[in-house]
C-alpha positions as CSV (number, residue, x, y, z in Angstrom):
1,M,8.4,10.0,-9.8
2,L,7.5,6.6,-11.1
3,Y,8.4,5.6,-14.6
4,F,8.7,2.5,-16.7
5,S,12.0,1.5,-18.2
6,Y,12.3,0.5,-21.8
7,H,14.7,-2.0,-23.2
8,F,16.0,-1.2,-26.7
9,T,17.9,-4.5,-27.2
10,T,14.8,-6.1,-28.8
11,L,14.1,-3.1,-31.2
12,T,15.7,-2.6,-34.6
13,F,15.5,0.7,-36.5
14,T,16.8,1.2,-40.0
15,R,16.7,5.0,-40.1
16,P,18.5,7.2,-37.6
17,S,15.7,9.8,-37.8
18,V,13.3,7.2,-36.4
19,I,15.6,6.5,-33.5
20,L,15.8,10.3,-32.8
21,I,12.1,10.7,-32.9
22,V,11.5,7.8,-30.5
23,L,14.2,9.1,-28.1
24,I,12.7,12.6,-28.1
25,F,9.3,11.2,-27.3
26,L,10.5,9.1,-24.5
27,I,12.6,11.9,-23.0
28,K,9.6,14.4,-23.2
29,S,7.3,11.8,-21.6
30,K,10.0,11.1,-18.9
31,V,9.6,7.4,-19.5
32,L,13.4,6.9,-19.4
33,A,13.7,8.0,-15.8
34,K,13.3,5.4,-13.1
35,K,14.0,5.0,-9.4
36,L,15.1,1.3,-9.6
37,S,18.7,0.5,-10.4
38,S,19.8,-2.5,-12.5
39,K,20.7,-4.2,-9.2
40,D,17.2,-3.6,-7.9
41,I,15.7,-5.1,-11.1
42,E,17.9,-8.1,-10.7
43,L,16.7,-8.6,-7.1
44,L,13.1,-8.3,-8.0
45,D,13.4,-10.7,-10.9
46,K,14.9,-13.3,-8.6
47,L,12.1,-12.7,-6.2
48,I,9.5,-13.3,-8.9
49,L,11.2,-16.6,-9.8
50,N,10.7,-17.7,-6.2
51,G,6.9,-17.3,-6.6
52,N,4.4,-16.6,-3.9
53,I,4.4,-12.8,-4.2
54,P,2.0,-11.1,-1.8
55,K,-1.1,-9.9,-3.5
56,H,-1.6,-7.1,-1.0
57,I,1.2,-5.4,1.0
58,A,0.5,-2.9,3.7
59,I,3.2,-0.6,5.1
60,I,3.6,1.5,8.3
61,M,6.0,4.1,7.1
62,D,7.8,4.9,10.4
63,G,11.0,6.7,11.1
64,N,10.9,10.0,9.1
65,G,11.4,12.2,12.2
66,R,14.1,10.0,13.7
67,W,16.0,10.0,10.3
68,A,15.8,13.8,10.2
69,L,17.0,14.1,13.9
70,K,19.9,11.7,13.1
71,H,21.0,13.9,10.3
72,G,20.6,17.2,12.2
73,L,17.6,18.2,10.0
74,P,14.1,19.5,10.7
75,R,11.4,16.8,10.8
76,A,9.9,18.1,7.6
77,A,13.1,17.1,5.8
78,G,12.5,13.5,6.9
79,H,8.9,13.5,5.6
80,R,10.1,14.9,2.2
81,K,12.8,12.2,2.0
82,G,10.2,9.6,2.8
83,V,8.3,10.5,-0.4
84,E,11.3,9.2,-2.4
85,T,10.9,5.8,-0.7
86,V,7.2,5.7,-1.6
87,R,8.2,6.1,-5.3
88,I,10.6,3.2,-5.0
89,M,8.0,1.0,-3.3
90,V,5.3,1.8,-5.9
91,E,7.7,1.0,-8.8
92,S,8.9,-2.2,-7.1
93,C,5.3,-3.4,-6.5
94,I,4.4,-2.8,-10.1
95,K,7.5,-4.8,-11.2
96,L,6.4,-7.6,-8.8
97,N,2.8,-7.5,-10.0
98,V,1.6,-6.8,-6.5
99,K,-2.0,-5.7,-6.9
100,Y,-2.6,-3.7,-3.7
101,L,-0.3,-1.4,-1.8
102,T,-1.7,0.2,1.3
103,L,0.3,3.0,2.9
104,Y,-0.3,4.4,6.4
105,T,0.0,8.0,5.3
106,F,-1.5,10.0,8.2
107,S,-3.2,8.6,11.3
108,T,-5.9,10.2,13.3
109,E,-3.4,10.2,16.2
110,N,-1.1,12.4,14.0
111,W,-3.6,15.2,14.5
112,K,-2.1,15.5,18.0
113,R,1.3,16.5,16.6
114,P,2.5,20.1,16.7
115,K,0.5,22.4,14.4
116,K,3.6,23.3,12.4
117,E,4.4,19.7,11.6
118,I,0.8,19.0,10.6
119,T,0.8,22.0,8.2
120,T,4.0,20.7,6.7
121,L,2.6,17.2,6.2
122,M,-0.6,18.6,4.6
123,R,1.4,20.8,2.2
124,L,3.7,17.9,1.3
125,M,0.6,15.7,0.6
126,V,-0.8,18.3,-1.7
127,R,2.5,18.8,-3.5
128,S,3.1,15.1,-3.9
129,L,-0.4,14.5,-5.4
130,Q,0.1,17.4,-7.8
131,N,3.6,16.1,-8.8
132,E,3.0,12.4,-8.9
133,T,-0.6,11.7,-10.0
134,N,0.0,12.1,-13.8
135,E,2.9,9.7,-13.8
136,L,1.1,7.2,-11.6
137,H,-1.8,7.4,-13.9
138,A,0.4,6.9,-17.0
139,N,1.8,3.7,-15.3
140,G,-1.7,2.2,-14.6
141,V,-1.8,3.0,-10.9
142,R,-5.2,3.6,-9.3
143,I,-5.3,5.8,-6.3
144,N,-7.7,5.0,-3.5
145,T,-8.2,6.5,0.0
146,I,-9.5,5.2,3.3
147,G,-10.0,7.2,6.4
148,D,-12.0,10.2,7.8
149,K,-11.3,12.6,5.0
150,K,-13.7,15.3,6.3
151,L,-11.1,16.2,8.9
152,L,-8.6,17.1,6.2
153,P,-8.2,20.7,4.9
154,K,-10.3,21.3,1.8
155,I,-7.3,21.6,-0.5
156,V,-6.1,18.2,0.5
157,Q,-9.6,16.7,0.1
158,N,-9.8,18.2,-3.4
159,E,-6.4,16.9,-4.5
160,L,-7.2,13.4,-3.2
161,D,-10.6,13.5,-5.0
162,Q,-9.0,14.6,-8.2
163,A,-6.3,11.9,-8.0
164,V,-9.0,9.2,-7.3
165,E,-11.2,10.4,-10.2
166,K,-8.3,10.7,-12.7
167,T,-7.0,7.2,-12.0
168,K,-10.3,5.4,-11.3
169,N,-10.1,3.1,-14.4
170,N,-6.6,1.9,-13.8
171,S,-5.8,-1.6,-12.5
172,K,-2.1,-2.2,-12.7
173,L,-1.7,-1.4,-9.0
174,I,-4.2,-0.1,-6.4
175,L,-2.3,2.5,-4.3
176,N,-4.4,2.7,-1.1
177,L,-3.7,5.8,1.0
178,A,-4.7,5.6,4.6
179,V,-5.2,9.3,5.4
180,S,-6.7,10.6,8.7
181,Y,-7.2,6.9,9.4
182,S,-7.6,4.8,12.5
183,G,-8.5,1.1,12.7
184,R,-10.8,1.7,15.6
185,W,-12.5,4.6,13.8
186,E,-13.1,2.3,10.7
187,I,-14.6,-0.5,12.8
188,T,-16.8,2.1,14.6
189,Q,-18.1,3.4,11.3
190,A,-18.8,-0.1,10.1
191,A,-20.8,-0.8,13.3
192,K,-22.8,2.3,12.8
193,K,-23.6,1.2,9.2
194,I,-24.7,-2.2,10.3
195,A,-26.8,-0.8,13.2
196,Q,-28.6,1.5,10.7
197,L,-29.3,-1.5,8.4
198,Y,-30.8,-3.3,11.4
199,K,-32.8,-0.3,12.5
200,D,-34.2,0.0,8.9
201,G,-35.2,-3.6,8.9
202,K,-32.9,-4.5,6.1
203,I,-31.0,-7.2,8.1
204,T,-31.6,-9.4,11.1
205,L,-29.3,-10.3,13.9
206,T,-28.4,-13.5,12.2
207,D,-27.2,-11.6,9.2
208,I,-24.5,-9.9,11.2
209,D,-21.3,-11.9,10.8
210,E,-17.6,-11.4,9.9
211,A,-18.4,-11.1,6.2
212,L,-20.9,-8.3,6.8
213,I,-18.4,-6.4,9.0
214,S,-15.7,-6.8,6.3
215,K,-18.1,-5.5,3.6
216,S,-18.9,-2.5,5.8
217,L,-15.2,-1.4,6.1
218,D,-13.4,1.1,3.9
219,T,-11.4,-1.7,2.5
220,A,-14.4,-3.8,1.4
221,A,-13.3,-3.8,-2.2
222,M,-9.9,-5.3,-1.6
223,P,-8.5,-8.5,0.0
224,D,-6.9,-8.4,3.5
225,P,-3.1,-7.7,3.4
226,D,-1.0,-10.8,3.0
227,L,2.1,-9.0,4.4
228,M,2.3,-6.0,6.7
229,I,5.7,-4.2,6.8
230,R,6.7,-1.7,9.4
231,S,9.9,0.3,9.1
232,G,11.7,1.9,12.0
233,G,12.0,-1.1,14.3
234,E,8.8,-0.6,16.5
235,Y,6.9,-3.7,17.3
236,R,3.3,-2.5,17.2
237,I,0.6,-2.0,14.6
238,S,-0.4,1.5,15.8
239,N,-4.2,1.3,15.2
240,F,-3.6,0.3,11.5
241,L,-6.0,-2.1,9.8
242,I,-6.7,-3.9,13.0
243,W,-9.5,-6.0,11.6
244,Q,-7.8,-6.7,8.3
245,L,-4.4,-7.8,9.8
246,A,-5.9,-10.8,11.6
247,Y,-4.1,-13.3,9.5
248,S,-1.5,-11.1,7.8
249,E,2.2,-12.0,8.1
250,L,4.0,-9.2,10.0
251,Y,7.5,-8.0,9.3
252,V,9.4,-5.3,11.2
253,S,12.5,-3.7,9.7
254,N,14.9,-1.6,11.8
255,V,15.6,0.6,8.8
256,L,14.1,4.0,9.0
257,W,11.6,4.8,6.3
258,P,13.7,7.4,4.4
259,Q,16.5,4.8,4.1
260,F,14.1,1.9,3.2
261,K,15.1,0.7,-0.3
262,C,14.1,-1.9,-2.8
263,K,16.5,-4.4,-1.2
264,H,14.7,-4.0,2.1
265,L,11.3,-4.7,0.5
266,V,12.9,-7.8,-1.1
267,E,14.1,-8.9,2.3
268,A,10.6,-8.6,3.7
269,I,9.0,-10.5,0.9
270,E,11.7,-13.2,1.1
271,N,10.9,-13.6,4.8
272,Y,7.2,-13.8,3.8
273,Q,8.0,-16.5,1.2
274,S,9.7,-18.6,3.9
275,R,6.6,-18.8,6.1
276,E,3.7,-21.2,6.0
277,R,0.4,-19.4,6.4
278,R,-1.8,-21.9,8.2
279,F,-4.8,-19.7,9.2
280,G,-5.3,-21.7,12.4
281,L,-4.8,-25.1,10.7
282,I,-1.8,-27.5,10.7
283,S,0.4,-28.3,7.8
284,E,-1.4,-31.6,7.0
285,Q,-4.7,-29.9,6.8
286,L,-3.4,-27.3,4.4
287,S,-2.2,-30.1,2.1
288,N,-5.8,-31.5,2.2
289,N,-7.2,-28.1,1.1
290,L,-9.3,-27.8,4.2
291,R,-8.8,-24.0,4.1
292,Q,-11.2,-23.9,1.1
293,T,-14.0,-23.0,3.5
294,N,-14.0,-20.0,5.8
295,N,-17.0,-21.3,7.8
296,V,-15.9,-22.4,11.3
297,K,-19.0,-24.7,11.7
298,D,-18.1,-26.4,8.4
299,L,-14.6,-26.9,9.5
300,S,-15.7,-28.3,12.9
301,K,-17.8,-30.9,11.1
302,E,-14.8,-32.0,9.1
303,M,-12.9,-32.6,12.3
304,V,-15.5,-35.1,13.6
């Protein structure tokens, strides 16, 4: 679970009974427990000092099955172990003041897996939501979902809906769960929405542009990812956010997801910080703030 740490060095109590009451309260509320070590906190603090922390991080959590096989365990054990990594990532992102964290939780392609594994994944999702939502809510995390939820079992849909409703007013971190999700499916749904608008006479052909498509996606309420991380060493995006990743920085780690720790997230962000995001321009243009416009026609005029 995710909890905040409290530092008592700045607090002074004159009565032992007050200290006892505070400690009992913190223990009962489980605030004292945390997933990040003092070393992790130190790494994150240094990262913050470097500046340029991604506002939106997207992660393909790959390698649960391979981790389990490597340790002679059933695949389900790998998925359960992977949940621990999610907790670490959420707590780390809160510490870094990352505003959006999108996790590729279950793809539409995953429905092709053995029925037993799918059942295990659905049960794990329900259990995780039941166990984690209250603590996420207490720490200001808002849960959001993208994907074709109607394909999910009703119990999973209900748990997701309850988590979304409970946390809807939070803003510390938007935890975006891609569940029964496919990038091609999302774009297809956007195309259907736009076609219906055109059919109803609400838009014309000239109204259809990149901005309208972006507004028609499940992710319309959030910015595109600045950094996409994939664990497990595979160099592909696996039908994940294929529209939104157009200008994202991509980082692949060979570490399997259950073994992915805070230090590996730090390595990914340090790599991100070392890059220059040019968005099709050259360094000199960036220094002249030509990226202030997203209109290609306007940019072309500036080149003349």
